[in-house]
N, CA and C atoms of all chains as a GROMACS GRO file, in nm:
protein
  636
    1UNK      N    1  10.736  10.460  14.654
    1UNK     CA    2  10.835  10.431  14.550
    1UNK      C    3  10.949  10.531  14.557
    2UNK      N    4  11.073  10.479  14.556
    2UNK     CA    5  11.189  10.567  14.564
    2UNK      C    6  11.222  10.627  14.428
    3UNK      N    7  11.261  10.755  14.429
    3UNK     CA    8  11.294  10.821  14.302
    3UNK      C    9  11.428  10.769  14.249
    4UNK      N   10  11.439  10.743  14.115
    4UNK     CA   11  11.567  10.695  14.062
    4UNK      C   12  11.677  10.800  14.078
    5UNK      N   13  11.803  10.757  14.061
    5UNK     CA   14  11.914  10.852  14.077
    5UNK      C   15  11.908  10.959  13.968
    6UNK      N   16  11.978  11.072  13.992
    6UNK     CA   17  11.976  11.183  13.894
    6UNK      C   18  12.027  11.138  13.757
    7UNK      N   19  12.132  11.054  13.762
    7UNK     CA   20  12.188  11.004  13.636
    7UNK      C   21  12.086  10.922  13.558
    8UNK      N   22  12.014  10.838  13.629
    8UNK     CA   23  11.913  10.753  13.565
    8UNK      C   24  11.798  10.839  13.510
    9UNK      N   25  11.761  10.942  13.587
    9UNK     CA   26  11.654  11.033  13.541
    9UNK      C   27  11.697  11.104  13.412
   10UNK      N   28  11.823  11.150  13.413
   10UNK     CA   29  11.877  11.221  13.296
   10UNK      C   30  11.878  11.130  13.174
   11UNK      N   31  11.930  11.010  13.194
   11UNK     CA   32  11.938  10.913  13.085
   11UNK      C   33  11.798  10.879  13.033
   12UNK      N   34  11.706  10.858  13.127
   12UNK     CA   35  11.569  10.824  13.089
   12UNK      C   36  11.503  10.935  13.009
   13UNK      N   37  11.522  11.058  13.054
   13UNK     CA   38  11.457  11.170  12.982
   13UNK      C   39  11.519  11.191  12.844
   14UNK      N   40  11.651  11.168  12.834
   14UNK     CA   41  11.716  11.179  12.702
   14UNK      C   42  11.670  11.067  12.609
   15UNK      N   43  11.658  10.946  12.665
   15UNK     CA   44  11.611  10.833  12.584
   15UNK      C   45  11.467  10.856  12.536
   16UNK      N   46  11.388  10.919  12.622
   16UNK     CA   47  11.250  10.950  12.583
   16UNK      C   48  11.250  11.046  12.463
   17UNK      N   49  11.341  11.146  12.465
   17UNK     CA   50  11.352  11.240  12.352
   17UNK      C   51  11.390  11.166  12.224
   18UNK      N   52  11.488  11.074  12.237
   18UNK     CA   53  11.530  10.994  12.121
   18UNK      C   54  11.415  10.909  12.069
   19UNK      N   55  11.338  10.852  12.161
   19UNK     CA   56  11.224  10.767  12.122
   19UNK      C   57  11.120  10.850  12.046
   20UNK      N   58  11.095  10.972  12.093
   20UNK     CA   59  10.999  11.060  12.024
   20UNK      C   60  11.046  11.088  11.881
   21UNK      N   61  11.177  11.117  11.868
   21UNK     CA   62  11.232  11.144  11.734
   21UNK      C   63  11.219  11.020  11.645
   22UNK      N   64  11.251  10.903  11.702
   22UNK     CA   65  11.244  10.778  11.624
   22UNK      C   66  11.101  10.749  11.579
   23UNK      N   67  11.006  10.768  11.670
   23UNK     CA   68  10.865  10.740  11.636
   23UNK      C   69  10.819  10.838  11.526
   24UNK      N   70  10.858  10.965  11.539
   24UNK     CA   71  10.819  11.064  11.437
   24UNK      C   72  10.874  11.024  11.300
   25UNK      N   73  11.002  10.984  11.297
   25UNK     CA   74  11.065  10.944  11.170
   25UNK      C   75  10.992  10.821  11.112
   26UNK      N   76  10.966  10.722  11.198
   26UNK     CA   77  10.901  10.598  11.153
   26UNK      C   78  10.761  10.627  11.097
   27UNK      N   79  10.684  10.709  11.168
   27UNK     CA   80  10.546  10.737  11.125
   27UNK      C   81  10.543  10.810  10.991
   28UNK      N   82  10.628  10.912  10.977
   28UNK     CA   83  10.627  10.990  10.852
   28UNK      C   84  10.681  10.906  10.736
   29UNK      N   85  10.787  10.830  10.763
   29UNK     CA   86  10.843  10.744  10.657
   29UNK      C   87  10.740  10.641  10.612
   30UNK      N   88  10.667  10.585  10.708
   30UNK     CA   89  10.562  10.486  10.674
   30UNK      C   90  10.454  10.552  10.589
   31UNK      N   91  10.424  10.678  10.619
   31UNK     CA   92  10.321  10.751  10.542
   31UNK      C   93  10.365  10.773  10.398
   32UNK      N   94  10.492  10.809  10.380
   32UNK     CA   95  10.542  10.835  10.244
   32UNK      C   96  10.572  10.708  10.167
   33UNK      N   97  10.597  10.598  10.237
   33UNK     CA   98  10.630  10.472  10.170
   33UNK      C   99  10.779  10.457  10.151
   34UNK      N  100  10.822  10.334  10.116
   34UNK     CA  101  10.966  10.308  10.108
   34UNK      C  102  11.035  10.366   9.986
   35UNK      N  103  10.958  10.395   9.879
   35UNK     CA  104  11.021  10.444   9.756
   35UNK      C  105  11.038  10.595   9.761
   36UNK      N  106  11.157  10.642   9.730
   36UNK     CA  107  11.181  10.786   9.732
   36UNK      C  108  11.114  10.851   9.613
   37UNK      N  109  11.084  10.980   9.625
   37UNK     CA  110  11.015  11.050   9.516
   37UNK      C  111  11.102  11.054   9.391
   38UNK      N  112  11.234  11.061   9.410
   38UNK     CA  113  11.324  11.064   9.294
   38UNK      C  114  11.313  10.932   9.216
   39UNK      N  115  11.309  10.820   9.290
   39UNK     CA  116  11.296  10.689   9.225
   39UNK      C  117  11.160  10.677   9.155
   40UNK      N  118  11.057  10.728   9.224
   40UNK     CA  119  10.922  10.722   9.167
   40UNK      C  120  10.916  10.800   9.035
   41UNK      N  121  10.979  10.920   9.036
   41UNK     CA  122  10.980  11.002   8.914
   41UNK      C  123  11.052  10.929   8.802
   42UNK      N  124  11.163  10.862   8.838
   42UNK     CA  125  11.241  10.787   8.739
   42UNK      C  126  11.157  10.673   8.681
   43UNK      N  127  11.084  10.603   8.768
   43UNK     CA  128  10.998  10.493   8.724
   43UNK      C  129  10.890  10.545   8.629
   44UNK      N  130  10.827  10.659   8.668
   44UNK     CA  131  10.722  10.717   8.584
   44UNK      C  132  10.778  10.757   8.448
   45UNK      N  133  10.901  10.813   8.451
   45UNK     CA  134  10.966  10.854   8.326
   45UNK      C  135  10.988  10.734   8.235
   46UNK      N  136  11.035  10.622   8.296
   46UNK     CA  137  11.060  10.500   8.219
   46UNK      C  138  10.930  10.446   8.157
   47UNK      N  139  10.823  10.449   8.235
   47UNK     CA  140  10.693  10.401   8.185
   47UNK      C  141  10.648  10.488   8.068
   48UNK      N  142  10.665  10.620   8.083
   48UNK     CA  143  10.626  10.712   7.975
   48UNK      C  144  10.705  10.684   7.848
   49UNK      N  145  10.838  10.665   7.867
   49UNK     CA  146  10.924  10.636   7.750
   49UNK      C  147  10.880  10.508   7.681
   50UNK      N  148  10.848  10.405   7.761
   50UNK     CA  149  10.804  10.276   7.706
   50UNK      C  150  10.674  10.294   7.627
   51UNK      N  151  10.582  10.371   7.686
   51UNK     CA  152  10.453  10.394   7.618
   51UNK      C  153  10.472  10.470   7.487
   52UNK      N  154  10.563  10.570   7.491
   52UNK     CA  155  10.591  10.646   7.370
   52UNK      C  156  10.650  10.558   7.261
   53UNK      N  157  10.743  10.470   7.300
   53UNK     CA  158  10.806  10.379   7.204
   53UNK      C  159  10.702  10.286   7.142
   54UNK      N  160  10.610  10.235   7.226
   54UNK     CA  161  10.503  10.146   7.177
   54UNK      C  162  10.414  10.220   7.077
   55UNK      N  163  10.380  10.343   7.112
   55UNK     CA  164  10.295  10.426   7.025
   55UNK      C  165  10.362  10.449   6.890
   56UNK      N  166  10.492  10.481   6.895
   56UNK     CA  167  10.566  10.505   6.770
   56UNK      C  168  10.566  10.381   6.682
   57UNK      N  169  10.590  10.264   6.748
   57UNK     CA  170  10.592  10.137   6.673
   57UNK      C  171  10.456  10.109   6.609
   58UNK      N  172  10.349  10.138   6.684
   58UNK     CA  173  10.213  10.115   6.634
   58UNK      C  174  10.186  10.204   6.512
   59UNK      N  175  10.228  10.329   6.525
   59UNK     CA  176  10.206  10.423   6.413
   59UNK      C  177  10.283  10.378   6.289
   60UNK      N  178  10.407  10.334   6.311
   60UNK     CA  179  10.492  10.288   6.201
   60UNK      C  180  10.428  10.169   6.130
   61UNK      N  181  10.374  10.076   6.211
   61UNK     CA  182  10.310   9.957   6.157
   61UNK      C  183  10.187   9.996   6.074
   62UNK      N  184  10.108  10.089   6.126
   62UNK     CA  185   9.989  10.136   6.054
   62UNK      C  186  10.027  10.199   5.921
   63UNK      N  187  10.137  10.280   5.924
   63UNK     CA  188  10.184  10.345   5.800
   63UNK      C  189  10.226  10.240   5.697
   64UNK      N  190  10.300  10.139   5.746
   64UNK     CA  191  10.347  10.033   5.656
   64UNK      C  192  10.229   9.957   5.596
   65UNK      N  193  10.126   9.933   5.676
   65UNK     CA  194  10.006   9.863   5.630
   65UNK      C  195   9.936   9.945   5.522
   66UNK      N  196   9.926  10.078   5.547
   66UNK     CA  197   9.859  10.165   5.449
   66UNK      C  198   9.936  10.169   5.318
   67UNK      N  199  10.070  10.173   5.328
   67UNK     CA  200  10.153  10.175   5.208
   67UNK      C  201  10.139  10.044   5.128
   68UNK      N  202  10.123   9.935   5.200
   68UNK     CA  203  10.112   9.803   5.138
   68UNK      C  204   9.981   9.786   5.061
   69UNK      N  205   9.878   9.865   5.099
   69UNK     CA  206   9.748   9.849   5.032
   69UNK      C  207   9.754   9.897   4.892
   70UNK      N  208  12.288  12.650   9.563
   70UNK     CA  209  12.220  12.612   9.688
   70UNK      C  210  12.111  12.506   9.662
   71UNK      N  211  12.031  12.535   9.557
   71UNK     CA  212  11.922  12.445   9.521
   71UNK      C  213  11.975  12.304   9.491
   72UNK      N  214  12.085  12.301   9.414
   72UNK     CA  215  12.145  12.173   9.374
   72UNK      C  216  12.200  12.099   9.495
   73UNK      N  217  12.263  12.177   9.586
   73UNK     CA  218  12.322  12.117   9.707
   73UNK      C  219  12.213  12.050   9.792
   74UNK      N  220  12.102  12.122   9.809
   74UNK     CA  221  11.990  12.068   9.889
   74UNK      C  222  11.935  11.941   9.823
   75UNK      N  223  11.923  11.945   9.690
   75UNK     CA  224  11.871  11.829   9.618
   75UNK      C  225  11.966  11.710   9.629
   76UNK      N  226  12.097  11.740   9.623
   76UNK     CA  227  12.196  11.632   9.634
   76UNK      C  228  12.194  11.570   9.774
   77UNK      N  229  12.190  11.657   9.876
   77UNK     CA  230  12.194  11.608  10.015
   77UNK      C  231  12.070  11.523  10.046
   78UNK      N  232  11.955  11.564   9.992
   78UNK     CA  233  11.830  11.490  10.020
   78UNK      C  234  11.804  11.383   9.914
   79UNK      N  235  11.895  11.366   9.820
   79UNK     CA  236  11.883  11.271   9.709
   79UNK      C  237  11.750  11.289   9.636
   80UNK      N  238  11.715  11.414   9.614
   80UNK     CA  239  11.594  11.445   9.537
   80UNK      C  240  11.465  11.442   9.617
   81UNK      N  241  11.474  11.413   9.746
   81UNK     CA  242  11.352  11.402   9.829
   81UNK      C  243  11.342  11.521   9.926
   82UNK      N  244  11.349  11.640   9.870
   82UNK     CA  245  11.355  11.761   9.954
   82UNK      C  246  11.233  11.770  10.045
   83UNK      N  247  11.115  11.760   9.986
   83UNK     CA  248  10.992  11.775  10.066
   83UNK      C  249  10.983  11.668  10.174
   84UNK      N  250  11.011  11.544  10.137
   84UNK     CA  251  10.998  11.433  10.232
   84UNK      C  252  11.092  11.452  10.352
   85UNK      N  253  11.218  11.488  10.321
   85UNK     CA  254  11.316  11.507  10.429
   85UNK      C  255  11.273  11.623  10.519
   86UNK      N  256  11.224  11.729  10.455
   86UNK     CA  257  11.179  11.846  10.530
   86UNK      C  258  11.061  11.808  10.623
   87UNK      N  259  10.968  11.730  10.571
   87UNK     CA  260  10.851  11.689  10.650
   87UNK      C  261  10.894  11.601  10.769
   88UNK      N  262  10.989  11.511  10.744
   88UNK     CA  263  11.038  11.424  10.852
   88UNK      C  264  11.102  11.508  10.963
   89UNK      N  265  11.193  11.598  10.923
   89UNK     CA  266  11.264  11.679  11.024
   89UNK      C  267  11.164  11.769  11.098
   90UNK      N  268  11.072  11.829  11.024
   90UNK     CA  269  10.973  11.918  11.088
   90UNK      C  270  10.886  11.841  11.187
   91UNK      N  271  10.854  11.715  11.154
   91UNK     CA  272  10.771  11.635  11.245
   91UNK      C  273  10.849  11.597  11.371
   92UNK      N  274  10.979  11.570  11.355
   92UNK     CA  275  11.064  11.544  11.473
   92UNK      C  276  11.065  11.668  11.562
   93UNK      N  277  11.079  11.786  11.500
   93UNK     CA  278  11.078  11.912  11.576
   93UNK      C  279  10.946  11.929  11.651
   94UNK      N  280  10.837  11.898  11.583
   94UNK     CA  281  10.704  11.911  11.645
   94UNK      C  282  10.691  11.819  11.767
   95UNK      N  283  10.734  11.694  11.750
   95UNK     CA  284  10.727  11.598  11.861
   95UNK      C  285  10.813  11.643  11.979
   96UNK      N  286  10.936  11.687  11.949
   96UNK     CA  287  11.026  11.730  12.056
   96UNK      C  288  10.975  11.858  12.123
   97UNK      N  289  10.907  11.943  12.046
   97UNK     CA  290  10.855  12.069  12.103
   97UNK      C  291  10.748  12.040  12.208
   98UNK      N  292  10.664  11.940  12.182
   98UNK     CA  293  10.561  11.903  12.280
   98UNK      C  294  10.630  11.846  12.406
   99UNK      N  295  10.733  11.765  12.383
   99UNK     CA  296  10.809  11.707  12.496
   99UNK      C  297  10.875  11.819  12.577
  100UNK      N  298  10.922  11.923  12.507
  100UNK     CA  299  10.984  12.039  12.574
  100UNK      C  300  10.889  12.102  12.675
  101UNK      N  301  10.763  12.111  12.634
  101UNK     CA  302  10.662  12.172  12.721
  101UNK      C  303  10.649  12.092  12.851
  102UNK      N  304  10.646  11.958  12.837
  102UNK     CA  305  10.636  11.872  12.954
  102UNK      C  306  10.760  11.886  13.042
  103UNK      N  307  10.878  11.888  12.978
  103UNK     CA  308  11.003  11.899  13.054
  103UNK      C  309  11.009  12.032  13.129
  104UNK      N  310  10.964  12.140  13.061
  104UNK     CA  311  10.965  12.272  13.125
  104UNK      C  312  10.869  12.273  13.244
  105UNK      N  313  10.753  12.208  13.226
  105UNK     CA  314  10.655  12.202  13.336
  105UNK      C  315  10.714  12.130  13.456
  106UNK      N  316  10.790  12.023  13.431
  106UNK     CA  317  10.856  11.950  13.541
  106UNK      C  318  10.967  12.038  13.600
  107UNK      N  319  11.044  12.103  13.511
  107UNK     CA  320  11.155  12.188  13.554
  107UNK      C  321  11.111  12.302  13.644
  108UNK      N  322  10.997  12.364  13.610
  108UNK     CA  323  10.945  12.476  13.690
  108UNK      C  324  10.863  12.430  13.810
  109UNK      N  325  10.842  12.300  13.820
  109UNK     CA  326  10.769  12.247  13.935
  109UNK      C  327  10.618  12.248  13.920
  110UNK      N  328  10.570  12.278  13.799
  110UNK     CA  329  10.424  12.277  13.776
  110UNK      C  330  10.372  12.133  13.771
  111UNK      N  331  10.458  12.043  13.722
  111UNK     CA  332  10.426  11.900  13.721
  111UNK      C  333  10.528  11.831  13.811
  112UNK      N  334  10.484  11.738  13.893
  112UNK     CA  335  10.578  11.670  13.984
  112UNK      C  336  10.566  11.519  13.972
  113UNK      N  337  10.615  11.461  13.862
  113UNK     CA  338  10.609  11.314  13.851
  113UNK      C  339  10.709  11.251  13.948
  114UNK      N  340  10.682  11.129  13.990
  114UNK     CA  341  10.767  11.060  14.088
  114UNK      C  342  10.902  11.020  14.027
  115UNK      N  343  10.902  11.002  13.895
  115UNK     CA  344  11.023  10.947  13.830
  115UNK      C  345  11.118  11.053  13.776
  116UNK      N  346  11.081  11.181  13.784
  116UNK     CA  347  11.167  11.285  13.726
  116UNK      C  348  11.165  11.411  13.812
  117UNK      N  349  11.286  11.458  13.849
  117UNK     CA  350  11.293  11.581  13.928
  117UNK      C  351  11.332  11.698  13.839
  118UNK      N  352  11.334  11.816  13.898
  118UNK     CA  353  11.351  11.940  13.823
  118UNK      C  354  11.485  11.949  13.746
  119UNK      N  355  11.597  11.921  13.815
  119UNK     CA  356  11.729  11.942  13.753
  119UNK      C  357  11.750  11.859  13.626
  120UNK      N  358  11.728  11.726  13.630
  120UNK     CA  359  11.746  11.650  13.505
  120UNK      C  360  11.648  11.692  13.396
  121UNK      N  361  11.526  11.730  13.436
  121UNK     CA  362  11.427  11.773  13.337
  121UNK      C  363  11.476  11.900  13.265
  122UNK      N  364  11.530  11.994  13.342
  122UNK     CA  365  11.579  12.118  13.280
  122UNK      C  366  11.703  12.093  13.194
  123UNK      N  367  11.788  11.999  13.237
  123UNK     CA  368  11.908  11.967  13.158
  123UNK      C  369  11.866  11.909  13.022
  124UNK      N  370  11.772  11.814  13.026
  124UNK     CA  371  11.723  11.754  12.901
  124UNK      C  372  11.649  11.860  12.818
  125UNK      N  373  11.577  11.950  12.885
  125UNK     CA  374  11.505  12.058  12.816
  125UNK      C  375  11.605  12.141  12.733
  126UNK      N  376  11.720  12.172  12.794
  126UNK     CA  377  11.821  12.252  12.722
  126UNK      C  378  11.881  12.172  12.606
  127UNK      N  379  11.915  12.045  12.631
  127UNK     CA  380  11.975  11.962  12.525
  127UNK      C  381  11.878  11.944  12.409
  128UNK      N  382  11.753  11.916  12.443
  128UNK     CA  383  11.651  11.897  12.339
  128UNK      C  384  11.623  12.029  12.266
  129UNK      N  385  11.628  12.139  12.342
  129UNK     CA  386  11.608  12.272  12.282
  129UNK      C  387  11.717  12.307  12.182
  130UNK      N  388  11.842  12.272  12.216
  130UNK     CA  389  11.953  12.296  12.122
  130UNK      C  390  11.930  12.217  11.993
  131UNK      N  391  11.884  12.092  12.010
  131UNK     CA  392  11.858  12.006  11.893
  131UNK      C  393  11.746  12.068  11.808
  132UNK      N  394  11.640  12.114  11.874
  132UNK     CA  395  11.527  12.175  11.802
  132UNK      C  396  11.575  12.298  11.724
  133UNK      N  397  11.659  12.380  11.789
  133UNK     CA  398  11.708  12.502  11.722
  133UNK      C  399  11.786  12.466  11.595
  134UNK      N  400  11.874  12.366  11.607
  134UNK     CA  401  11.955  12.324  11.491
  134UNK      C  402  11.866  12.269  11.379
  135UNK      N  403  11.770  12.183  11.417
  135UNK     CA  404  11.682  12.122  11.315
  135UNK      C  405  11.594  12.229  11.249
  136UNK      N  406  11.547  12.324  11.330
  136UNK     CA  407  11.462  12.431  11.275
  136UNK      C  408  11.540  12.514  11.173
  137UNK      N  409  11.665  12.546  11.207
  137UNK     CA  410  11.748  12.624  11.114
  137UNK      C  411  11.774  12.543  10.986
  138UNK      N  412  11.794  12.412  11.002
  138UNK     CA  413  11.815  12.326  10.884
  138UNK      C  414  11.691  12.326  10.794
  139UNK      N  415  11.572  12.312  10.855
  139UNK     CA  416  11.448  12.311  10.775
  139UNK      C  417  11.428  12.447  10.707
  140UNK      N  418  11.452  12.555  10.783
  140UNK     CA  419  11.434  12.689  10.727
  140UNK      C  420  11.529  12.712  10.609
  141UNK      N  421  11.653  12.665  10.623
  141UNK     CA  422  11.752  12.680  10.515
  141UNK      C  423  11.706  12.604  10.391
  142UNK      N  424  11.657  12.480  10.413
  142UNK     CA  425  11.608  12.400  10.300
  142UNK      C  426  11.489  12.467  10.234
  143UNK      N  427  11.401  12.520  10.318
  143UNK     CA  428  11.277  12.582  10.269
  143UNK      C  429  11.308  12.704  10.182
  144UNK      N  430  11.387  12.796  10.238
  144UNK     CA  431  11.416  12.921  10.166
  144UNK      C  432  11.512  12.894  10.050
  145UNK      N  433  11.613  12.808  10.074
  145UNK     CA  434  11.712  12.778   9.971
  145UNK      C  435  11.654  12.707   9.851
  146UNK      N  436  11.554  12.622   9.873
  146UNK     CA  437  11.499  12.541   9.764
  146UNK      C  438  11.372  12.602   9.705
  147UNK      N  439  11.281  12.645   9.792
  147UNK     CA  440  11.152  12.696   9.744
  147UNK      C  441  11.148  12.849   9.736
  148UNK      N  442  11.238  12.916   9.808
  148UNK     CA  443  11.238  13.062   9.810
  148UNK      C  444  11.128  13.117   9.898
  149UNK      N  445  11.118  13.248   9.906
  149UNK     CA  446  11.012  13.311   9.986
  149UNK      C  447  10.883  13.315   9.905
  150UNK      N  448  10.775  13.269   9.967
  150UNK     CA  449  10.645  13.274   9.900
  150UNK      C  450  10.544  13.336   9.995
  151UNK      N  451  10.524  13.466   9.978
  151UNK     CA  452  10.428  13.533  10.064
  151UNK      C  453  10.291  13.544   9.996
  152UNK      N  454  10.276  13.469   9.888
  152UNK     CA  455  10.147  13.471   9.815
  152UNK      C  456  10.041  13.390   9.888
  153UNK      N  457   9.933  13.358   9.815
  153UNK     CA  458   9.820  13.289   9.877
  153UNK      C  459   9.858  13.150   9.931
  154UNK      N  460   9.937  13.075   9.849
  154UNK     CA  461   9.966  12.936   9.885
  154UNK      C  462  10.048  12.924  10.014
  155UNK      N  463  10.163  12.994  10.016
  155UNK     CA  464  10.253  12.978  10.130
  155UNK      C  465  10.256  13.098  10.222
  156UNK      N  466  10.162  13.188  10.206
  156UNK     CA  467  10.162  13.313  10.283
  156UNK      C  468  10.164  13.292  10.433
  157UNK      N  469  10.065  13.220  10.483
  157UNK     CA  470  10.055  13.196  10.628
  157UNK      C  471  10.180  13.125  10.678
  158UNK      N  472  10.220  13.022  10.603
  158UNK     CA  473  10.337  12.942  10.642
  158UNK      C  474  10.462  13.030  10.654
  159UNK      N  475  10.485  13.114  10.551
  159UNK     CA  476  10.605  13.198  10.549
  159UNK      C  477  10.603  13.300  10.663
  160UNK      N  478  10.489  13.364  10.683
  160UNK     CA  479  10.480  13.468  10.788
  160UNK      C  480  10.500  13.406  10.926
  161UNK      N  481  10.432  13.294  10.952
  161UNK     CA  482  10.444  13.228  11.084
  161UNK      C  483  10.588  13.176  11.103
  162UNK      N  484  10.648  13.124  10.996
  162UNK     CA  485  10.785  13.071  11.006
  162UNK      C  486  10.884  13.182  11.038
  163UNK      N  487  10.865  13.300  10.978
  163UNK     CA  488  10.953  13.414  11.009
  163UNK      C  489  10.936  13.452  11.157
  164UNK      N  490  10.811  13.453  11.203
  164UNK     CA  491  10.783  13.480  11.345
  164UNK      C  492  10.849  13.377  11.435
  165UNK      N  493  10.843  13.250  11.394
  165UNK     CA  494  10.903  13.140  11.470
  165UNK      C  495  11.054  13.162  11.486
  166UNK      N  496  11.121  13.198  11.375
  166UNK     CA  497  11.266  13.219  11.382
  166UNK      C  498  11.298  13.340  11.472
  167UNK      N  499  11.213  13.442  11.466
  167UNK     CA  500  11.232  13.560  11.551
  167UNK      C  501  11.220  13.525  11.699
  168UNK      N  502  11.115  13.449  11.734
  168UNK     CA  503  11.094  13.412  11.875
  168UNK      C  504  11.206  13.317  11.921
  169UNK      N  505  11.250  13.228  11.830
  169UNK     CA  506  11.360  13.135  11.863
  169UNK      C  507  11.486  13.215  11.896
  170UNK      N  508  11.516  13.315  11.811
  170UNK     CA  509  11.634  13.399  11.834
  170UNK      C  510  11.620  13.474  11.968
  171UNK      N  511  11.499  13.524  11.995
  171UNK     CA  512  11.475  13.598  12.120
  171UNK      C  513  11.495  13.506  12.242
  172UNK      N  514  11.448  13.381  12.229
  172UNK     CA  515  11.460  13.286  12.342
  172UNK      C  516  11.607  13.254  12.368
  173UNK      N  517  11.683  13.230  12.260
  173UNK     CA  518  11.826  13.200  12.276
  173UNK      C  519  11.894  13.319  12.344
  174UNK      N  520  11.859  13.441  12.303
  174UNK     CA  521  11.918  13.563  12.360
  174UNK      C  522  11.883  13.574  12.509
  175UNK      N  523  11.758  13.550  12.543
  175UNK     CA  524  11.714  13.561  12.683
  175UNK      C  525  11.786  13.457  12.769
  176UNK      N  526  11.803  13.335  12.715
  176UNK     CA  527  11.874  13.230  12.789
  176UNK      C  528  12.018  13.273  12.815
  177UNK      N  529  12.081  13.334  12.712
  177UNK     CA  530  12.221  13.375  12.725
  177UNK      C  531  12.235  13.493  12.821
  178UNK      N  532  12.145  13.592  12.809
  178UNK     CA  533  12.155  13.714  12.892
  178UNK      C  534  12.116  13.682  13.037
  179UNK      N  535  12.009  13.608  13.055
  179UNK     CA  536  11.962  13.571  13.189
  179UNK      C  537  11.906  13.690  13.265
  180UNK      N  538  11.923  13.690  13.396
  180UNK     CA  539  11.876  13.800  13.480
  180UNK      C  540  11.724  13.810  13.482
  181UNK      N  541  11.675  13.934  13.486
  181UNK     CA  542  11.529  13.957  13.494
  181UNK      C  543  11.455  13.905  13.372
  182UNK      N  544  11.526  13.910  13.258
  182UNK     CA  545  11.461  13.865  13.133
  182UNK      C  546  11.419  13.718  13.138
  183UNK      N  547  11.482  13.641  13.228
  183UNK     CA  548  11.450  13.497  13.238
  183UNK      C  549  11.302  13.474  13.268
  184UNK      N  550  11.238  13.576  13.327
  184UNK     CA  551  11.094  13.560  13.359
  184UNK      C  552  11.010  13.545  13.231
  185UNK      N  553  11.070  13.591  13.118
  185UNK     CA  554  10.997  13.582  12.990
  185UNK      C  555  11.003  13.442  12.929
  186UNK      N  556  11.092  13.357  12.983
  186UNK     CA  557  11.114  13.225  12.920
  186UNK      C  558  10.988  13.140  12.904
  187UNK      N  559  10.904  13.128  13.007
  187UNK     CA  560  10.782  13.046  12.988
  187UNK      C  561  10.694  13.099  12.875
  188UNK      N  562  10.678  13.232  12.870
  188UNK     CA  563  10.595  13.293  12.765
  188UNK      C  564  10.657  13.267  12.626
  189UNK      N  565  10.789  13.288  12.619
  189UNK     CA  566  10.858  13.265  12.490
  189UNK      C  567  10.848  13.118  12.450
  190UNK      N  568  10.861  13.029  12.548
  190UNK     CA  569  10.854  12.885  12.520
  190UNK      C  570  10.718  12.844  12.466
  191UNK      N  571  10.613  12.892  12.531
  191UNK     CA  572  10.477  12.856  12.487
  191UNK      C  573  10.450  12.918  12.348
  192UNK      N  574  10.497  13.043  12.328
  192UNK     CA  575  10.479  13.106  12.196
  192UNK      C  576  10.551  13.025  12.088
  193UNK      N  577  10.671  12.979  12.122
  193UNK     CA  578  10.751  12.901  12.028
  193UNK      C  579  10.678  12.772  11.990
  194UNK      N  580  10.622  12.705  12.090
  194UNK     CA  581  10.548  12.581  12.064
  194UNK      C  582  10.429  12.609  11.971
  195UNK      N  583  10.357  12.718  11.999
  195UNK     CA  584  10.241  12.752  11.916
  195UNK      C  585  10.284  12.782  11.773
  196UNK      N  586  10.394  12.857  11.758
  196UNK     CA  587  10.442  12.891  11.624
  196UNK      C  588  10.494  12.768  11.549
  197UNK      N  589  10.561  12.679  11.621
  197UNK     CA  590  10.608  12.553  11.558
  197UNK      C  591  10.487  12.474  11.510
  198UNK      N  592  10.383  12.467  11.594
  198UNK     CA  593  10.263  12.389  11.558
  198UNK      C  594  10.196  12.447  11.433
  199UNK      N  595  10.181  12.579  11.427
  199UNK     CA  596  10.115  12.640  11.310
  199UNK      C  597  10.202  12.624  11.185
  200UNK      N  598  10.334  12.645  11.200
  200UNK     CA  599  10.425  12.629  11.085
  200UNK      C  600  10.419  12.486  11.033
  201UNK      N  601  10.418  12.390  11.124
  201UNK     CA  602  10.412  12.247  11.086
  201UNK      C  603  10.279  12.216  11.018
  202UNK      N  604  10.169  12.264  11.078
  202UNK     CA  605  10.036  12.235  11.022
  202UNK      C  606  10.019  12.294  10.882
  203UNK      N  607  10.075  12.413  10.858
  203UNK     CA  608  10.056  12.479  10.729
  203UNK      C  609  10.149  12.423  10.620
  204UNK      N  610  10.237  12.330  10.657
  204UNK     CA  611  10.324  12.271  10.554
  204UNK      C  612  10.325  12.118  10.564
  205UNK      N  613  10.395  12.067  10.664
  205UNK     CA  614  10.404  11.920  10.680
  205UNK      C  615  10.267  11.858  10.704
  206UNK      N  616  10.184  11.926  10.780
  206UNK     CA  617  10.049  11.876  10.809
  206UNK      C  618   9.970  11.851  10.682
  207UNK      N  619   9.988  11.939  10.584
  207UNK     CA  620   9.920  11.925  10.455
  207UNK      C  621   9.968  11.801  10.381
  208UNK      N  622  10.098  11.778  10.381
  208UNK     CA  623  10.154  11.661  10.312
  208UNK      C  624  10.111  11.531  10.378
  209UNK      N  625  10.091  11.537  10.511
  209UNK     CA  626  10.053  11.416  10.584
  209UNK      C  627   9.902  11.399  10.590
  210UNK      N  628   9.829  11.494  10.530
  210UNK     CA  629   9.684  11.485  10.525
  210UNK      C  630   9.618  11.518  10.658
  211UNK      N  631   9.686  11.594  10.743
  211UNK     CA  632   9.631  11.631  10.874
  211UNK      C  633   9.562  11.767  10.865
  212UNK      N  634   9.621  11.859  10.790
  212UNK     CA  635   9.562  11.994  10.778
  212UNK      C  636   9.523  12.023  10.634
   0.00000   0.00000   0.00000
């Protein structure tokens, strides 16, 4: 088998480096998932706020019921 | 500094750091193979010494830049932690930056010091691996 030209060898070795970088990025991103931690924190914050609002409403309703008795 | 890092990474400081560190780790292993071809220790049919060494230098420059970026993010955002949690990571990372600086200096100076390059290269790979394992490896569930 004949060895490829120097230019082709150079290009191939550089492309291999790029492929390694791309695979590393893909693997780690897949591990972390598509949602960023900032978005996740925002979602958790929204859920907490919703739960707090529900709790407040429940307490208010209970107070009104007690007052009505 | 902290705010700048958070803005640039859009709040995903750790994730971005882990991604870049993993790219560095992958390229560092590739560097070892390229150096082995460059020095003639490995002789694959598809790659000769000169292009392997050229790519080794280009990839090495990229690794140096990425390592400095990760170190800046690490120190700028989390600060120095030589305590129990980040002790090993911080000490090895400082060693890594020292060996990286020494390697760049030896490459620039050349001459007799060039004989140290293989030793410095292998040390650098080992330090990159330990630094990665003690931080990114933990986040990825490897260490």
